[in-house]
C-alpha positions as CSV (number, residue, x, y, z in Angstrom):
1,M,0.0,0.0,0.0
2,N,1.4,3.3,-1.0
3,R,0.0,5.7,1.8
4,Y,1.1,8.8,-0.3
5,K,-0.7,7.9,-3.5
6,D,-3.7,10.0,-2.7
7,L,-1.8,13.0,-1.0
8,P,-0.8,16.1,-3.0
9,L,2.8,16.5,-3.7
10,S,4.5,19.8,-2.8
11,R,8.0,21.4,-3.5
12,T,10.1,23.5,-1.4
13,S,11.6,26.6,-2.7
14,Q,14.7,24.5,-3.5
15,G,12.7,22.0,-5.4
16,K,12.6,19.3,-3.0
17,R,9.5,17.1,-3.0
18,Y,7.3,16.5,0.1
19,Y,3.8,15.4,1.0
20,P,2.4,17.8,3.6
21,G,-0.4,17.0,6.1
22,A,-0.9,13.3,6.1
23,K,-3.7,12.6,8.7
24,Y,-3.4,9.4,10.7
25,P,-6.6,7.8,12.2
26,E,-6.8,7.2,16.2
27,I,-6.1,3.5,16.7
28,P,-8.5,2.1,19.4
29,Y,-7.4,-0.7,21.6
30,S,-8.7,-4.3,20.6
31,D,-8.7,-7.6,22.3
32,Q,-7.1,-8.7,19.0
33,D,-4.0,-6.6,19.6
34,F,-0.8,-8.4,19.7
35,Y,2.2,-7.2,22.1
36,V,5.9,-7.7,21.9
37,I,8.7,-6.5,23.8
38,A,11.2,-4.5,21.7
39,Q,14.5,-5.9,21.4
40,E,17.8,-4.1,20.0
41,G,17.7,-4.1,16.3
42,D,13.9,-4.2,16.0
43,R,12.1,-1.8,13.7
44,Y,8.5,-1.2,13.1
45,D,8.8,-2.1,9.4
46,Q,10.1,-5.5,10.4
47,Y,7.1,-6.0,12.7
48,A,4.7,-4.9,9.9
49,N,6.3,-7.4,7.4
50,T,5.9,-10.2,10.0
51,Y,2.4,-9.4,11.1
52,Y,0.9,-7.7,7.9
53,K,3.2,-9.1,5.1
54,D,3.7,-5.5,4.1
55,S,6.5,-3.6,5.7
56,T,5.1,-0.2,4.2
57,L,2.4,-0.5,6.9
58,W,5.0,0.2,9.7
59,W,3.2,3.5,10.4
60,I,0.2,1.7,11.8
61,I,2.2,0.2,14.6
62,A,4.1,3.6,15.1
63,A,0.7,5.3,15.4
64,A,-0.7,2.7,17.8
65,N,2.2,3.5,20.2
66,P,2.0,7.3,20.4
67,R,3.8,7.5,23.7
68,F,7.0,6.9,21.7
69,K,8.3,8.8,18.7
70,P,5.4,8.4,16.3
71,N,7.5,9.3,13.2
72,S,10.3,6.9,14.1
73,I,10.8,3.6,12.6
74,Y,12.6,2.3,15.7
75,P,10.7,1.3,18.9
76,V,12.1,1.9,22.2
77,I,14.1,-1.1,23.3
78,G,12.7,-3.0,26.3
79,H,9.2,-1.4,26.0
80,Q,6.0,-3.3,25.1
81,I,4.8,-2.5,21.5
82,R,1.2,-2.9,20.6
83,I,0.5,-4.3,17.2
84,P,-3.1,-4.0,16.0
85,L,-4.0,-7.1,14.1
86,D,-7.2,-6.0,12.7
87,I,-6.0,-3.2,10.3
88,T,-8.9,-3.3,7.8
89,S,-10.8,-0.4,9.5
90,I,-7.5,1.5,10.2
91,L,-6.7,1.5,6.4
92,R,-10.3,2.5,5.6
93,E,-10.2,5.4,8.0
94,Y,-6.8,6.6,6.8
95,T,-8.0,6.6,3.1
96,L,-11.1,8.7,4.2
97,L,-9.0,11.1,6.2
98,N,-6.6,11.7,3.3
99,R,-8.9,12.2,0.3
């Protein structure tokens, strides 16, 4: 899933491209959520590849753990990381927010 495909592309005055204003849905807790303890070398994209079979969905795991750096691909070592397993509604809401 290319999460930027529906977002407008902008350019800085130096000509660099960027995607402004992506909106992310709030991710409610669920009984289906899975939890792991972050180990050295872990990354959200690796978790996404393992649990979703799509490493580009790392942002879901990052957004589900807002007490950590939400824009970082690295979890905090030794902390419990929540991995939402039912992502259908999350992806649907992301698409609606970014139309």
